[in-house]
C-alpha positions as CSV (number, residue, x, y, z in Angstrom):
1,M,-0.1,0.1,0.0
2,I,2.8,2.5,0.9
3,D,4.6,1.5,-2.3
4,D,1.5,2.4,-4.3
5,L,1.3,5.8,-2.7
6,D,5.2,6.5,-3.4
7,S,4.7,5.4,-7.1
8,D,1.7,7.8,-7.4
9,R,3.8,10.7,-6.3
10,S,6.7,9.9,-8.6
11,D,4.4,9.9,-11.6
12,S,3.0,13.4,-10.9
13,S,2.8,15.8,-13.8
14,H,2.7,19.6,-13.9
15,P,-0.7,21.0,-14.7
16,D,1.0,22.3,-18.0
17,G,1.6,18.9,-19.1
18,H,5.3,18.7,-18.4
19,E,6.9,16.2,-16.1
20,A,7.6,17.5,-12.7
21,D,11.4,17.9,-12.3
22,S,13.4,17.6,-9.2
23,V,14.5,20.9,-7.6
24,A,18.2,20.0,-8.3
25,D,17.4,19.4,-12.2
26,L,15.5,22.7,-12.2
27,G,18.5,24.5,-10.4
28,R,21.0,23.0,-12.9
29,S,18.8,24.0,-15.8
30,F,18.4,27.7,-14.5
31,D,22.2,27.8,-13.8
32,D,22.9,26.9,-17.4
33,F,20.5,29.6,-18.7
34,Y,21.9,32.0,-16.3
35,R,25.4,31.4,-17.5
36,R,24.4,31.5,-21.2
37,A,22.0,34.6,-21.1
38,Y,22.9,36.9,-18.2
39,S,25.7,38.9,-20.0
40,D,23.5,39.3,-23.1
41,I,20.5,40.4,-21.1
42,V,22.6,43.0,-19.2
43,R,24.0,44.3,-22.4
44,T,20.7,44.6,-24.1
45,L,19.0,46.3,-21.2
46,S,22.1,48.6,-20.7
47,F,21.7,49.8,-24.3
48,T,18.0,50.0,-24.2
49,L,17.9,52.0,-21.0
50,T,21.2,53.9,-21.9
51,D,22.5,53.3,-18.4
52,A,24.9,50.4,-17.6
53,V,24.2,50.3,-13.8
54,L,20.4,50.4,-14.3
55,G,20.7,47.7,-16.9
56,A,22.7,45.4,-14.6
57,E,20.2,46.0,-11.8
58,A,17.2,45.3,-14.1
59,A,18.9,42.2,-15.3
60,D,19.5,41.0,-11.7
61,E,16.0,41.7,-10.7
62,A,14.7,39.9,-13.9
63,M,16.9,37.0,-13.3
64,A,15.6,36.7,-9.8
65,R,12.0,36.7,-11.1
66,T,12.9,34.3,-13.8
67,Y,14.4,31.9,-11.2
68,A,11.1,32.0,-9.1
69,R,9.2,31.0,-12.2
70,W,11.9,28.9,-13.9
71,D,9.5,25.9,-13.9
72,Q,7.3,27.7,-16.4
73,V,9.8,30.1,-18.1
74,R,12.1,27.4,-19.2
75,H,9.5,26.0,-21.6
76,Y,9.0,29.4,-23.4
77,D,10.4,29.7,-26.9
78,N,12.8,32.6,-25.8
79,P,13.3,32.5,-22.0
80,A,15.9,35.4,-22.5
81,G,13.4,37.5,-24.2
82,W,10.8,37.0,-21.4
83,T,13.6,37.9,-18.9
84,Y,14.6,41.0,-20.9
85,R,11.0,42.2,-20.8
86,V,10.7,41.7,-17.1
87,G,13.9,43.7,-16.6
88,L,12.6,46.4,-19.0
89,N,9.3,46.6,-17.2
90,W,11.0,46.6,-13.7
91,A,13.3,49.6,-14.9
92,R,10.5,51.5,-16.3
93,S,8.3,51.0,-13.1
94,T,11.4,51.9,-10.9
95,H,12.1,55.0,-12.8
96,R,8.5,56.3,-12.6
97,R,8.5,55.6,-8.9
98,L,11.9,57.3,-8.3
99,A,10.9,60.3,-10.5
100,R,7.8,60.8,-8.2
101,Q,9.8,60.3,-5.0
102,L,13.0,62.1,-5.9
103,P,12.3,64.7,-8.6
104,F,15.6,66.3,-8.3
105,V,17.6,63.0,-9.5
106,G,18.6,63.5,-13.0
107,R,20.2,61.4,-15.8
108,A,23.5,62.9,-14.9
109,T,24.1,59.9,-12.6
110,A,23.7,57.4,-15.3
111,I,26.7,55.4,-16.5
112,E,26.1,54.7,-20.3
113,P,27.3,51.6,-22.0
114,T,30.4,52.0,-24.0
115,F,30.1,52.9,-27.8
116,R,33.0,52.9,-30.2
117,D,31.4,56.0,-32.0
118,P,30.0,58.6,-29.7
119,A,27.6,59.7,-32.7
120,V,26.0,56.3,-32.6
121,A,25.5,56.5,-28.8
122,E,23.8,60.0,-29.1
123,A,21.7,58.9,-32.1
124,L,20.5,55.7,-30.2
125,R,19.9,57.8,-27.0
126,S,17.7,60.1,-29.0
127,L,15.2,57.4,-29.9
128,D,12.1,56.8,-27.9
129,I,12.6,53.9,-25.6
130,D,10.2,51.8,-27.5
131,L,12.0,52.3,-30.7
132,R,15.4,51.8,-29.0
133,A,14.2,48.5,-27.5
134,V,13.2,47.2,-30.9
135,V,16.7,48.3,-32.3
136,V,18.6,46.7,-29.4
137,C,16.7,43.4,-29.6
138,R,16.8,43.0,-33.4
139,L,20.3,44.3,-34.2
140,L,22.3,43.9,-30.9
141,A,20.8,40.9,-29.5
142,D,20.1,39.5,-33.0
143,W,16.7,38.2,-32.1
144,S,14.3,37.3,-34.9
145,V,11.1,39.4,-35.5
146,A,9.1,36.7,-33.5
147,E,11.5,36.6,-30.7
148,T,11.5,40.5,-30.4
149,A,7.7,40.6,-30.7
150,A,7.3,38.0,-27.9
151,A,10.1,39.7,-25.6
152,L,8.4,43.1,-26.0
153,D,4.8,41.8,-26.1
154,L,4.2,43.4,-29.6
155,N,2.8,42.2,-32.9
156,P,5.5,41.1,-35.4
157,G,4.1,43.9,-37.7
158,T,4.7,46.4,-35.0
159,V,8.2,45.3,-34.5
160,K,8.9,45.8,-38.2
161,S,7.4,49.1,-38.3
162,R,9.2,50.4,-35.3
163,L,12.5,49.1,-36.6
164,H,11.8,50.9,-39.8
165,R,11.0,54.1,-38.1
166,A,14.0,53.8,-35.8
167,L,16.4,53.1,-38.6
168,T,15.1,55.9,-40.6
169,Q,15.6,58.3,-37.6
170,L,19.1,56.9,-37.0
171,E,20.0,57.5,-40.7
172,R,18.8,61.1,-40.4
173,K,20.8,61.6,-37.2
174,L,23.9,60.0,-38.3
175,E,23.8,61.3,-41.8
176,A,25.3,58.0,-43.0
177,P,22.6,56.4,-44.9
178,D,24.9,53.9,-46.7
179,H,26.2,52.4,-43.6
180,L,22.8,51.8,-42.1
181,R,21.3,50.5,-45.3
182,L,24.1,48.0,-45.6
183,H,23.4,47.0,-42.0
184,R,19.8,46.7,-42.6
185,T,20.4,44.5,-45.7
186,A,22.9,42.4,-43.7
187,T,20.2,41.7,-41.0
188,N,17.9,40.0,-43.5
189,Q,18.9,37.4,-46.2
190,N,16.4,38.6,-48.5
191,G,17.5,42.1,-48.3
192,T,14.2,43.5,-47.2
193,L,13.4,44.9,-43.8
194,S,11.9,42.2,-41.5
């Protein structure tokens, strides 16, 4: 009788249809994800937020939240994209809260990520955060349209239109349309914006 109860417990499945894993297996799985994705998530958040310290804090917070939900998140098509979005949402929310509480704290305290060309940094910083997030995900993180759409909770068509608008604005700011058009073509095998 006791053996029957033990076998029933070991055959338990998760409500989402996935076999329940041991805590140790989940820990190893998350550890592998963390080692693979952490630096890229810090980098993409730093560029999107134009603040390296805030990007690292947002990535840390997002990783903690990802860990808490790892049993579900690990089955997503792009767990790094989900983690990126959590970090971005956390940073936006934190910024709004701090702006209300400490209106005198300005952007002068931000440590921007390093760019080889200061003109590119200035042009990217001039973009609205929604456009900048699409540029960073598509061109820096090299995520597909579908991965970017999932990470930012957008329709794929919205990702394409925002990327087009962002690249058009960057072309104007940098006054180097040939460079960006070449980059745009290089990001898609068909040579069309996607």
